[in-house]
C-alpha positions as CSV (number, residue, x, y, z in Angstrom):
1,M,72.6,24.5,-95.6
2,T,75.2,27.3,-95.3
3,A,77.7,27.7,-97.9
4,V,81.3,27.3,-97.0
5,V,83.9,29.4,-98.7
6,T,87.3,28.3,-99.2
7,A,90.5,29.5,-101.2
8,V,91.2,27.4,-104.4
9,R,93.9,25.1,-104.0
10,G,95.0,22.7,-106.6
11,R,94.2,21.5,-109.9
12,R,90.9,19.8,-108.8
13,D,89.6,23.4,-107.1
14,T,90.8,25.0,-110.3
15,T,88.7,22.7,-112.5
16,A,85.5,23.2,-110.3
17,F,86.1,27.1,-110.4
18,I,86.2,26.9,-114.3
19,R,83.3,24.6,-114.7
20,L,80.8,26.1,-112.1
21,P,79.3,28.3,-115.0
22,Y,78.0,25.3,-116.8
23,R,75.6,24.7,-113.6
24,V,74.6,28.5,-113.4
25,Y,73.9,28.9,-117.2
26,R,72.4,25.3,-118.1
27,E,69.0,26.9,-118.8
28,D,70.3,30.2,-120.3
29,P,70.1,29.9,-124.4
30,H,72.4,32.9,-124.7
31,W,75.2,32.0,-122.7
32,V,78.8,31.3,-124.4
33,A,80.7,28.6,-123.0
34,P,84.5,29.9,-122.8
35,L,87.2,27.3,-124.0
36,E,88.3,25.7,-120.9
37,R,92.0,25.6,-121.9
38,E,91.8,29.4,-122.3
39,R,90.3,29.7,-118.9
40,R,93.1,27.9,-117.4
41,A,95.7,29.8,-119.1
42,F,94.1,33.0,-118.0
43,L,94.1,31.6,-114.2
44,N,97.6,30.5,-114.4
45,P,100.2,33.2,-113.0
46,R,102.9,31.7,-115.2
47,R,100.7,32.3,-118.4
48,N,98.8,35.5,-117.5
49,P,100.9,38.6,-117.8
50,F,98.5,40.5,-115.2
51,F,100.3,38.6,-112.7
52,D,103.7,40.3,-113.5
53,F,102.3,42.9,-111.2
54,G,98.8,42.0,-110.0
55,T,97.8,39.5,-107.2
56,A,94.5,37.7,-107.1
57,E,93.1,35.0,-104.9
58,L,90.2,32.6,-106.2
59,F,87.4,31.6,-103.8
60,L,84.8,28.7,-104.2
61,A,81.6,28.3,-102.2
62,R,80.3,24.8,-101.5
63,R,77.2,23.4,-99.9
64,G,78.5,19.9,-98.8
65,D,80.2,18.7,-102.1
66,E,78.2,20.9,-104.3
67,V,80.0,24.0,-105.9
68,V,77.8,26.8,-105.7
69,G,79.6,30.0,-106.0
70,R,82.9,31.5,-107.0
71,I,84.7,34.8,-106.8
72,A,88.2,36.4,-107.3
73,A,89.7,39.0,-105.2
74,V,92.1,41.3,-107.1
75,I,94.7,43.9,-106.4
76,D,95.9,45.8,-109.5
77,P,98.9,48.3,-108.4
78,R,98.4,50.0,-111.7
79,Y,94.6,50.9,-110.8
80,N,95.7,51.7,-107.4
81,A,98.3,54.2,-108.6
82,R,96.4,55.8,-111.2
83,H,92.9,56.1,-109.4
84,H,92.4,54.7,-105.8
85,P,95.3,53.8,-103.6
86,G,92.6,51.7,-101.2
87,H,90.4,49.9,-103.8
88,G,90.5,46.2,-104.4
89,L,88.7,44.6,-107.4
90,F,86.6,41.7,-107.6
91,G,85.7,39.4,-110.8
92,L,85.0,36.1,-112.1
93,F,81.8,36.3,-109.8
94,E,79.3,33.3,-110.5
95,C,76.6,32.2,-108.0
96,V,73.5,30.4,-107.5
97,D,70.5,32.6,-106.9
98,D,71.1,32.8,-103.1
99,V,72.0,35.9,-101.2
100,Q,73.8,34.2,-98.2
101,T,75.9,32.4,-100.6
102,A,76.7,35.7,-102.3
103,E,77.4,37.4,-99.1
104,A,79.7,34.8,-97.9
105,L,81.7,35.0,-101.3
106,F,81.8,39.0,-100.9
107,T,83.2,38.6,-97.5
108,A,85.8,36.2,-98.2
109,A,87.2,38.6,-100.9
110,A,86.7,41.5,-98.6
111,D,88.6,39.9,-95.8
112,W,91.3,39.1,-98.2
113,L,91.5,42.5,-99.6
114,R,91.4,44.1,-96.2
115,G,94.4,42.1,-95.1
116,R,96.1,43.8,-97.6
117,G,95.3,47.3,-96.8
118,M,92.3,47.8,-99.1
119,T,89.4,49.9,-97.8
120,A,86.8,49.2,-100.7
121,V,86.0,46.9,-103.5
122,L,85.0,47.6,-107.0
123,G,83.8,45.1,-109.8
124,P,83.1,43.0,-111.8
125,L,86.5,43.1,-113.4
126,S,88.4,40.1,-114.7
127,F,91.0,41.7,-114.0
128,S,91.1,45.0,-115.4
129,T,89.2,47.3,-117.9
130,N,91.2,45.9,-120.6
131,E,89.4,42.5,-120.3
132,E,85.5,41.5,-119.7
133,C,84.2,44.1,-117.1
134,G,80.8,44.9,-115.7
135,L,77.6,43.2,-114.8
136,L,74.8,42.9,-117.4
137,T,71.9,44.9,-116.2
138,E,70.1,45.6,-119.3
139,G,69.8,43.7,-122.6
140,F,69.3,40.0,-121.8
141,D,67.5,39.0,-124.9
142,S,70.7,38.0,-127.3
143,P,74.1,36.4,-126.6
144,P,77.0,38.5,-125.8
145,T,79.5,39.7,-128.5
146,V,83.1,38.7,-128.3
147,M,85.0,39.9,-125.1
148,M,81.8,41.2,-123.3
149,A,80.3,39.9,-120.1
150,H,77.0,38.2,-119.6
151,N,75.3,36.9,-116.5
152,P,71.9,36.0,-115.2
153,P,69.4,38.9,-114.3
154,Y,69.4,38.1,-110.6
155,Y,73.0,38.9,-110.1
156,Q,72.1,42.7,-110.0
157,R,69.7,41.9,-107.1
158,L,72.4,39.7,-105.2
159,L,74.9,42.7,-105.6
160,T,72.4,45.3,-104.3
161,E,71.2,43.0,-101.4
162,C,74.8,42.6,-100.4
163,G,75.5,46.4,-100.1
164,F,76.8,47.4,-103.4
165,A,75.9,50.4,-105.4
166,K,76.5,51.6,-108.9
167,A,79.8,53.2,-109.6
168,K,79.6,53.4,-113.4
169,D,77.6,52.3,-116.4
170,L,79.0,51.0,-119.5
171,W,77.0,51.4,-122.8
172,S,76.6,49.1,-125.6
173,W,75.2,50.4,-129.1
174,R,73.9,48.5,-132.0
175,L,73.8,49.6,-135.7
176,P,72.4,47.3,-138.6
177,M,74.6,47.6,-141.6
178,P,72.9,50.2,-144.1
179,R,72.3,48.8,-147.5
180,E,75.0,50.8,-149.0
181,G,77.5,50.5,-146.2
182,E,78.0,54.1,-145.9
183,L,77.7,56.2,-142.5
184,P,75.5,59.5,-142.5
185,P,77.3,62.1,-145.0
186,V,78.4,64.1,-141.9
187,F,81.2,61.4,-141.5
188,D,82.8,62.0,-144.6
189,R,82.4,65.8,-144.3
190,V,84.1,65.8,-141.0
191,G,86.8,63.4,-142.3
192,D,87.3,65.6,-145.5
193,R,87.9,68.6,-143.4
194,A,90.4,66.8,-141.1
195,R,92.2,65.7,-144.3
196,S,92.4,69.3,-145.7
197,R,93.5,70.9,-142.5
198,Q,96.5,68.5,-141.7
199,N,99.0,66.1,-143.5
200,V,96.7,63.1,-142.6
201,T,97.1,59.4,-143.6
202,I,94.3,57.0,-143.0
203,R,94.8,53.4,-143.9
204,P,94.1,49.9,-142.7
205,L,96.5,47.9,-141.0
206,D,99.4,46.3,-143.3
207,P,99.8,42.7,-142.6
208,K,103.3,43.3,-143.9
209,R,104.0,45.7,-141.1
210,F,101.9,44.0,-138.6
211,D,104.2,44.5,-135.5
212,E,104.9,48.2,-136.4
213,D,101.2,49.0,-137.1
214,M,100.1,47.4,-133.8
215,A,102.8,49.1,-131.8
216,Q,101.2,52.4,-133.0
217,V,97.8,51.0,-132.0
218,K,99.1,50.3,-128.4
219,E,100.6,53.7,-128.3
220,I,97.3,55.6,-129.3
221,Y,95.2,53.1,-126.9
222,N,97.4,53.7,-123.8
223,A,97.5,57.6,-124.6
224,A,93.8,58.0,-125.4
225,W,92.4,55.8,-122.5
226,S,94.8,57.5,-119.7
227,Q,92.2,59.9,-118.2
228,N,89.3,57.2,-118.8
229,W,87.5,56.3,-115.5
230,A,89.2,53.0,-114.1
231,S,91.5,52.4,-117.1
232,V,94.9,51.3,-116.5
233,P,97.6,50.9,-119.1
234,L,98.5,47.8,-121.1
235,T,102.0,46.5,-120.7
236,D,104.1,45.3,-123.4
237,R,103.6,41.8,-122.4
238,E,99.8,42.3,-121.9
239,F,99.6,43.7,-125.2
240,D,101.5,41.0,-126.6
241,H,99.5,38.4,-125.2
242,L,96.2,40.0,-126.1
243,L,97.2,40.3,-129.5
244,A,98.3,36.7,-129.8
245,E,94.7,35.7,-128.6
246,L,93.0,38.1,-131.1
247,K,95.2,37.5,-134.0
248,P,93.4,34.4,-135.5
249,V,90.0,36.6,-135.8
250,L,91.5,39.8,-136.5
251,R,90.7,41.1,-140.0
252,P,93.6,43.8,-141.2
253,E,90.7,45.6,-143.1
254,L,88.7,46.4,-139.7
255,V,91.8,47.8,-138.1
256,I,92.0,51.5,-139.4
257,L,94.9,53.8,-138.4
258,A,95.2,57.7,-138.9
259,Q,98.5,59.5,-138.8
260,V,99.2,63.3,-138.8
261,D,102.9,64.1,-140.2
262,G,103.8,60.6,-139.4
263,D,102.6,60.8,-135.9
264,P,100.2,57.9,-134.8
265,A,97.1,59.9,-134.2
266,A,94.0,58.0,-134.0
267,F,92.7,54.3,-134.6
268,T,89.7,52.1,-134.5
269,M,89.7,48.1,-134.1
270,W,86.9,46.2,-135.1
271,L,86.7,42.4,-134.5
272,P,84.4,39.8,-136.1
273,D,82.1,38.5,-133.3
274,A,83.9,35.2,-132.6
275,N,81.4,34.2,-129.9
276,Q,79.2,33.1,-132.8
277,A,81.8,30.5,-133.5
278,L,82.8,30.0,-130.2
279,R,79.1,29.0,-128.9
280,A,79.3,26.0,-131.4
281,A,82.5,24.6,-129.7
282,R,80.6,24.3,-126.5
283,G,83.7,24.9,-124.5
284,R,85.9,22.4,-125.9
285,L,87.9,21.9,-129.0
286,T,88.2,18.1,-128.8
287,T,86.1,15.3,-127.2
288,F,87.9,12.0,-126.6
289,G,90.8,13.1,-128.8
290,L,88.6,14.1,-131.9
291,P,88.7,17.7,-132.8
292,T,84.6,18.0,-132.8
293,G,84.5,21.1,-131.3
294,L,87.2,22.5,-133.5
295,V,85.3,21.5,-136.6
296,R,82.0,22.9,-135.4
297,M,83.5,26.1,-134.6
298,A,85.4,26.4,-138.0
299,R,82.1,25.8,-139.8
300,A,80.1,28.6,-137.5
301,A,83.2,30.9,-138.1
302,R,82.0,31.0,-142.0
303,R,78.6,32.4,-140.7
304,I,79.8,35.3,-138.5
305,D,77.6,38.2,-139.4
306,R,78.5,40.9,-136.6
307,V,81.4,42.8,-135.8
308,R,82.2,44.6,-132.6
309,A,84.0,48.0,-132.4
310,V,86.2,46.9,-129.5
311,A,88.6,49.9,-129.0
312,G,89.5,52.8,-130.5
313,G,90.2,56.6,-129.8
314,A,92.5,59.6,-130.5
315,K,95.5,61.2,-128.8
316,E,94.5,64.2,-126.6
317,K,95.8,66.7,-129.1
318,Y,93.8,65.2,-131.9
319,R,90.6,64.4,-130.1
320,H,88.5,67.1,-131.9
321,S,90.4,66.9,-135.3
322,G,87.7,64.7,-137.0
323,L,90.0,61.8,-137.2
324,V,87.8,59.4,-135.3
325,P,84.8,59.7,-137.4
326,A,87.1,59.4,-140.3
327,V,88.6,56.1,-139.1
328,L,85.0,54.9,-138.3
329,A,83.5,55.7,-141.7
330,Q,86.4,53.5,-143.4
331,A,86.0,50.7,-141.0
332,H,82.4,50.8,-141.4
333,R,82.7,50.6,-145.4
334,A,85.2,47.7,-144.9
335,A,82.7,45.8,-142.7
336,H,80.2,46.4,-145.4
337,R,82.7,44.9,-148.1
338,L,83.5,41.8,-146.0
339,G,79.7,41.0,-145.5
340,Y,78.8,41.9,-141.9
341,R,75.3,42.8,-141.2
342,E,75.5,44.6,-137.9
343,T,78.2,46.5,-135.8
344,E,78.1,46.7,-132.3
345,F,79.9,49.7,-130.3
346,S,80.9,48.5,-126.9
347,W,81.7,49.4,-124.3
348,V,81.4,53.1,-123.8
349,L,81.4,55.0,-120.3
350,E,78.0,56.5,-119.8
351,D,79.4,59.8,-119.2
352,N,81.9,59.9,-122.3
353,A,79.7,62.5,-123.8
354,Q,81.9,62.9,-127.0
355,S,82.1,59.2,-127.8
356,N,78.4,58.4,-127.3
357,R,77.5,61.4,-129.4
358,V,79.6,60.3,-132.4
359,I,78.1,56.8,-132.1
360,Q,74.8,57.9,-131.9
361,A,75.4,60.0,-135.0
362,T,75.9,56.8,-137.0
363,G,72.4,55.9,-136.3
364,A,73.2,53.3,-133.9
365,V,70.9,52.6,-130.9
366,R,71.7,51.9,-127.2
367,F,70.7,48.4,-126.5
368,R,72.5,46.9,-123.6
369,T,74.0,48.3,-120.2
370,H,76.9,46.6,-117.8
371,R,77.4,48.1,-114.5
372,L,80.5,48.3,-112.2
373,Y,79.4,48.3,-108.7
374,Q,81.5,49.2,-105.4
375,R,81.0,49.3,-101.7
376,A,83.3,49.7,-98.5
377,I,84.9,46.6,-97.3
378,D,84.0,47.4,-93.8
379,P,80.2,47.7,-93.6
380,A,80.4,50.4,-90.8
381,D,82.5,52.7,-93.2
382,T,79.8,55.0,-94.7
383,R,82.4,57.4,-96.3
384,P,81.2,58.1,-100.0
385,Q,83.3,56.3,-102.5
386,E,85.4,58.6,-104.6
387,R,84.7,58.7,-108.2
388,G,87.2,58.6,-110.8
389,T,87.7,61.0,-113.9
390,P,84.9,60.3,-116.6
């Protein structure tokens, strides 16, 4: 039976959209079910600040009454202004192992984007590089860390058979915690030189100045990532929204700021892998009014043993000052003191040579790859797609 694709309308469709992954991943031991109420908020234009400027249309594929696929077609004016005026995006893709169903979903998304002037589509992005992005193509042997995408291996085949080609790879690195919690000595030597040359202050986030310190993090983040491929700046409301979501798991000791003569210069932010606790909740905090999921999640949170270096960088003028190795070394010592056994650095653009070189110098090993794909919306359009700035 051929799948029929329709736009999501109403709460029943939204529920079907959110719950499809339970079918796709029912045999996958590594999948981490997101909290359903968080997903509803993410898709709600009144609650997700992305919709202050962006637009999205959700689609479901059905065979008869059975839901077999979903996709979001997305337009982000910030991406269009910074990178490609004619590129639409897709995200939240889930599908049974059937290329005809996948093609029907991509066709629906492409038709919607074409009607709004787009000529090519890039994804998966949900809905920007500031959220989960990329299709997992290598490293299926363990659960995803917090805010990292996960999918079945066959998705790569579905996309390539539907005409998508690689746009960019995103690399993840893994570093078991050394016994003494120290990175190789070169990190301290580089950090000491940075301190000796400039009036440098390196310190963890101060909970008493939380809002001021996080405002500095946002300033550095938006500046440091401004030239990165496919990146878009976080608006104030997006940053506040993201911060509100992360605050329950954020450890001040794992957010390290560097200032030069008082100027916010570099930072790194590491998060405990909340997915290890989220798995225990199985997508719901309550069952029949009882907080069973919440209790399971709270118990599992005590056993989190991995941190993810989720963001970091330096302003352009401080990029070669040694501040990034210095903040990494301080965060790593803090993670050791807090009892974490492994650090994941993710994700890093495959052609970001400087960042990959610094991470590799820690002793980390690359273990996982996510890929972003693109294709022309009109299959007859064989023009090569533009590449962004690495």
